[in-house]
C-alpha positions in Angstrom: 101.4 110.9 85.3 101.5 108.0 82.6 99.1 107.8 80.0 96.8 104.8 81.0 97.2 103.0 77.6 101.1 103.4 77.9 100.8 101.9 81.5 98.9 98.9 80.4 101.5 98.1 77.5 104.3 98.2 80.0 102.5 96.0 82.4 101.8 93.7 79.7 105.6 93.7 78.5 106.9 92.9 82.0 104.3 89.8 82.1 105.3 88.7 78.6 109.2 88.6 79.5 108.9 87.3 82.9 109.6 83.8 82.3 112.9 85.0 80.6 113.5 87.2 83.5 113.3 84.3 86.2 115.6 82.3 83.8 118.0 85.0 83.6 118.1 85.6 87.4 118.6 81.9 88.1 121.7 82.0 85.8 123.2 84.9 87.7 122.6 83.2 90.9 124.4 80.3 89.8 127.4 82.4 89.3 129.0 82.4 92.7 130.0 86.2 93.2 131.6 86.2 96.5 134.0 89.0 97.3 136.7 89.4 94.8 135.1 86.6 92.7 132.5 88.6 90.8 133.9 88.7 87.3 131.8 85.7 86.0 128.6 87.4 87.2 129.7 90.7 85.8 130.2 89.0 82.3 126.5 88.3 82.3 125.6 91.7 83.3 128.0 93.3 80.8 126.3 90.9 78.1 122.8 92.0 79.1 123.6 95.8 78.9 125.2 95.2 75.6 122.1 93.5 74.1 120.0 96.1 75.6 122.1 98.6 73.4 123.5 100.4 76.4 127.0 101.9 76.2 129.4 99.6 78.4 131.9 101.0 81.0 133.7 98.2 82.9 136.6 99.3 85.0 138.6 98.5 88.0 137.3 100.7 91.0 140.6 101.6 92.6 141.5 105.4 92.4 143.1 108.1 94.5 140.0 109.9 94.9 138.3 106.7 96.1 140.8 106.0 98.8 140.9 109.6 100.0 137.1 110.0 100.3 135.3 110.4 103.7 133.0 107.6 102.7 135.7 105.0 101.7 135.9 101.8 103.6 139.3 100.5 104.5 139.9 97.1 103.2 142.3 94.2 103.1 141.1 93.5 99.5 143.0 95.5 97.0 140.3 97.6 95.0 142.3 97.2 91.9 141.2 93.7 91.4 137.3 94.7 91.9 135.3 95.7 88.8 132.1 97.6 88.3 130.0 97.4 85.2 127.7 100.3 84.2 125.5 100.4 81.0 124.3 103.8 79.9 121.2 104.8 77.9 121.4 108.2 76.3 118.6 109.6 74.2 119.2 111.3 70.9 117.5 114.4 72.6 117.6 114.5 76.4 114.3 115.8 77.5 113.4 113.9 80.5 114.9 113.5 84.0 118.1 111.1 84.4 118.2 108.1 86.5 120.5 105.6 88.0 119.3 102.1 88.4 121.8 100.6 90.9 122.3 97.0 92.1 125.2 95.0 93.7 126.4 91.9 92.4 128.5 90.6 95.5 127.0 88.2 97.8 128.0 87.0 101.5 129.5 83.5 102.0 127.0 80.6 102.4 127.9 78.9 105.6 128.1 75.3 105.8 126.5 73.7 102.6 125.1 70.8 104.4 122.7 73.2 106.3 121.0 74.0 103.4 117.9 72.1 102.0 119.4 72.5 98.4 122.6 73.8 96.9 123.1 77.5 97.6 123.7 77.9 93.8 121.1 75.9 92.3 118.6 78.9 92.0 115.5 76.4 92.0 112.0 77.8 92.4 109.8 75.9 94.9 106.4 77.0 95.8 106.8 80.5 94.6 110.1 81.2 96.0 113.5 81.3 94.2 116.1 79.8 96.4 120.0 80.5 96.5 122.6 82.7 97.8 122.1 86.3 96.3 118.8 85.1 95.0 117.3 88.1 97.2 120.1 90.1 98.1 120.0 91.2 95.4 120.4 89.5 92.1 116.6 89.6 91.9 116.6 93.2 92.0 119.4 93.4 89.5 117.1 91.4 87.3 114.2 93.8 88.1 116.6 96.9 86.9 117.6 95.0 83.6 114.0 93.7 82.6 112.2 96.9 83.6 114.2 98.9 81.0 113.8 96.0 78.7 110.0 96.0 79.0 110.0 99.7 77.8 111.7 98.4 74.6 109.0 95.6 74.5 106.2 97.8 74.8 107.8 99.8 71.7 109.0 102.7 73.8 112.3 104.1 74.6 113.2 106.6 77.6 113.7 110.2 77.0 116.1 110.5 79.9 119.6 109.5 80.5 119.8 106.1 82.4 122.7 104.5 83.9 122.0 100.8 84.9 124.9 99.9 87.5 126.1 96.3 88.7 128.5 97.4 91.6 130.8 95.2 93.9 131.7 95.7 97.6 128.2 96.5 98.9 128.4 93.7 101.4 131.6 95.0 102.9 132.7 98.5 102.3 130.3 100.3 99.8 133.2 101.2 97.7 131.6 100.0 94.6 128.9 102.5 94.4 131.2 105.3 95.9 133.6 104.6 93.0 130.7 104.7 90.4 129.6 108.1 91.8 133.3 109.4 91.7 133.6 108.2 88.1 131.0 110.9 87.3 127.8 108.8 87.3 125.4 111.1 88.8 121.6 111.7 88.0 118.3 113.3 89.2 117.4 110.1 91.2 118.6 106.6 91.9 116.5 103.4 92.5 118.0 100.4 94.3 115.7 97.3 94.4 117.2 95.7 97.5 115.1 93.2 99.2 112.7 95.3 101.4 109.3 93.5 101.6 107.7 95.8 98.9 108.4 98.8 100.9 110.7 102.0 100.6 113.5 102.6 103.0 113.2 106.0 104.9 116.3 105.8 107.0 119.2 103.2 107.8 122.0 103.2 110.0 125.8 103.6 109.3 128.2 100.8 109.7 131.9 100.2 111.0 134.0 97.0 110.5 136.9 96.7 112.6 139.4 94.2 113.9 140.3 93.9 117.6 143.6 92.1 118.6 143.9 91.3 122.2 147.3 90.4 123.6 148.0 87.7 126.4 151.0 86.2 128.1 151.5 82.6 126.6 152.7 79.8 129.0 152.6 76.2 129.4 149.4 74.7 131.0 151.3 73.7 134.1 152.3 77.4 134.9 148.9 78.7 133.7 148.5 81.1 136.7 151.6 83.0 135.5 150.1 83.7 132.2 147.3 85.8 130.7 144.9 84.0 128.5 144.1 86.3 125.4 141.0 84.6 124.5 139.7 85.1 128.0 140.7 88.7 127.9 138.9 89.1 124.4 135.6 88.0 125.9 136.0 90.9 128.4 136.8 93.3 125.8 133.6 92.1 123.9 131.8 92.8 127.1 132.9 96.3 127.1 131.6 96.7 123.6 128.4 95.3 124.5 128.1 98.0 127.3 128.7 100.6 124.6 126.2 99.1 122.2 123.8 99.2 125.2 124.5 102.8 125.7 124.2 103.8 122.0 120.7 102.0 122.0 119.6 104.0 125.0 120.2 107.2 122.8 117.6 106.2 120.2 115.2 108.6 121.3 117.5 111.4 120.1 117.0 110.0 116.5 113.4 110.3 115.6 113.5 107.6 112.8 114.8 105.0 115.3 113.1 106.0 118.4 110.4 103.5 117.6 112.8 100.6 116.6 113.3 97.8 119.6 117.3 97.6 119.0 118.6 99.9 116.2 122.3 99.5 117.1 123.7 96.2 117.0 127.5 95.0 117.4 128.1 91.8 116.1 131.2 89.8 116.5 131.3 88.0 113.1 134.6 86.4 113.2 137.2 85.3 115.8 140.7 83.6 116.0 142.7 83.1 118.9 145.7 80.7 120.1 147.7 78.3 118.3 147.9 75.2 120.6 145.5 73.6 123.0 148.1 73.1 125.7 149.6 76.7 125.6 147.9 79.8 127.2 147.1 81.8 124.1 149.2 84.9 123.3 146.8 86.7 121.0 143.0 86.7 119.9 141.6 88.5 117.0 137.9 89.1 116.7 136.1 91.3 113.9 133.1 93.5 114.7 130.5 95.0 112.8 128.9 97.9 114.6 125.9 100.3 113.6 125.8 104.1 114.2 122.8 106.6 113.7 122.4 108.8 110.7 123.9 112.2 111.4 126.8 110.7 113.3 129.9 110.7 111.4 131.9 107.4 111.1 135.0 109.2 112.5 133.1 110.4 115.6 131.7 106.7 116.4 135.0 105.2 115.7 136.6 107.9 118.2 134.0 106.6 120.8 134.9 103.0 120.3 138.5 103.6 120.6 137.9 105.2 123.9 136.0 102.2 125.2 138.9 99.9 123.9 141.4 102.1 125.7 139.7 101.6 128.9 139.7 97.6 128.0 143.5 97.9 127.4 144.2 99.7 130.6 142.4 96.8 132.5 144.6 94.2 130.8 147.9 96.3 131.5 150.1 94.9 128.9 152.1 96.9 126.0 149.5 97.1 123.0 147.0 95.0 124.9 144.2 96.0 122.6 144.8 97.1 119.1 141.8 98.1 116.7 141.9 98.5 113.1 139.2 99.6 110.6 138.7 96.8 108.1 135.7 97.5 106.0 132.8 99.8 106.2 133.4 103.2 107.5 130.0 104.5 106.5 127.6 106.9 108.0 123.8 106.3 107.8 121.4 108.3 106.1 117.9 109.6 105.9 115.7 109.9 102.7 113.9 113.2 103.4 110.1 113.1 102.5 108.4 115.0 99.9 110.8 114.5 96.8 109.4 114.1 93.2 111.1 110.9 92.8 109.3 109.3 95.8 105.8 110.7 94.6 106.5 109.0 91.3 107.4 105.9 92.9 104.3 106.1 95.2 102.1 106.4 92.0 103.7 103.4 90.4 103.6 101.3 93.4 99.9 101.9 94.0 99.1 101.0 90.3 100.9 97.8 90.8 100.0 96.8 94.3 96.6 98.4 94.6 97.9 100.1 97.9 99.8 103.0 99.2 103.6 102.7 99.4 104.8 102.1 103.1 108.2 103.2 104.4 110.2 102.0 107.1 113.3 102.4 108.8 116.0 99.5 108.8 119.2 98.7 111.1 120.8 97.4 108.1 123.5 99.0 105.8 122.5 100.3 102.3 124.3 101.8 99.4 121.7 104.5 99.3 123.9 106.6 101.5 126.4 107.2 98.7 124.0 108.9 96.5 122.0 110.8 99.0 125.1 111.9 101.2 127.5 112.3 98.6 125.6 112.8 95.2 123.1 115.0 96.7 120.1 113.3 95.1 117.4 111.1 96.2 118.0 107.4 96.4 114.9 105.1 96.6 115.6 101.7 98.1 112.6 99.6 97.4 112.3 95.9 96.5 110.9 92.7 96.7 109.7 90.3 99.6 112.6 87.9 100.8 113.4 85.6 103.7 116.7 84.4 105.1 119.2 87.0 103.4 122.7 86.1 104.8 121.1 82.9 106.3 120.4 79.4 105.3 118.0 79.0 102.4 118.0 82.6 101.3 115.0 83.0 99.0 112.9 85.7 97.2 109.2 85.8 96.5 108.6 85.2 92.6 105.4 87.3 92.3 107.0 90.0 94.5 109.8 90.2 91.8 107.3 90.5 89.0 105.4 93.4 90.8 108.6 95.2 91.8 109.7 95.1 88.2 106.6 96.4 86.9 106.8 99.2 89.5 110.3 100.0 88.6 109.4 100.1 84.9 106.5 102.4 85.4 108.7 104.5 87.5 111.4 104.8 84.6 108.6 105.6 82.1 107.2 108.3 84.2 110.5 109.7 85.7 112.5 109.7 82.5 109.7 110.1 80.1 109.2 107.8 76.9 108.6 108.1 73.3 107.6 105.7 70.7 110.3 103.8 69.1 110.4 104.7 65.4 113.6 103.1 64.0 
């Protein structure tokens, strides 16, 4: 456990720099980091890592090992144009345990800007909330990582364990960024990801598949509509078949202890759709994109096979060549469970209780998290734990400022106890 005097110094250091932390986070939010457009935001991270005295590694994530990995998400975006940034602290004598502080810099699209009460990129703080796309998911968490480590230096301390601070891409669509970092050799005794999780620890989360479904029709003029087959109408019937599979998977939730109490753990979302090319023509084709969840312990390949079986039955009902064609187009990711009882969780629980004055709670989420990369393929615990938020992926996304302060403090205390600290003497 941490010495009480060191604990108080770290808490004071977080508070001393918190105004700077909010300003830095706001500047990061103001850099739109939509998919394949993360370079400006990564420049800010690289500068912050360099200023902190970390060894910088910035690279394009593509590699043969990545594309061949079971956890790789097939993608229409070339991984060769996507960059991760990692800053590494290596003590002169490595006596403490090693750690990864991971966060993703990519954000989802804003939706119609006129729906927002302010610009999605303003990062304005109003009534204790910082607004903006990515403010919660998860640039405030990246800031917590950077400033938690910086608070140790402000407190006159330096870690005695190796630390990799990661800013990765592709968390919102494939998970390939964190996977590329792992395959590059970045491993540790534990990992922390400050995703927006309402001051709680994630115990388990679902896996995710993304896939495109193209449904074929028979185009005709509207005067001969009865002789054609409307691909958009057929696509809605195919969606109905997938909804039936979704319901079947939800009926299986009692087979999965961490999800048995969740109302609707498996969600199939039709997130995009395009069909037809002329209002007066029966559409020849309709394509829609699905995000489907799967339980931990079910491989992505097995879930995909069951989806393909459902779509094969849909195709048989349409009775056209290549009537329904499905293609993976993003996440091909298995879910994971953080097993209870690890030393890392115990240290986080102590840090959380010192800051919040209450026990650390854990919960199960039907969302995707990069924690699966480190737990399933790295073999070490990943603690996904972060601030209170509202409307992530929605309109007026926001993060609670005081929650960010507390999470930053808890992460700083965790780093100090997990990695160990010593006085800065030079």
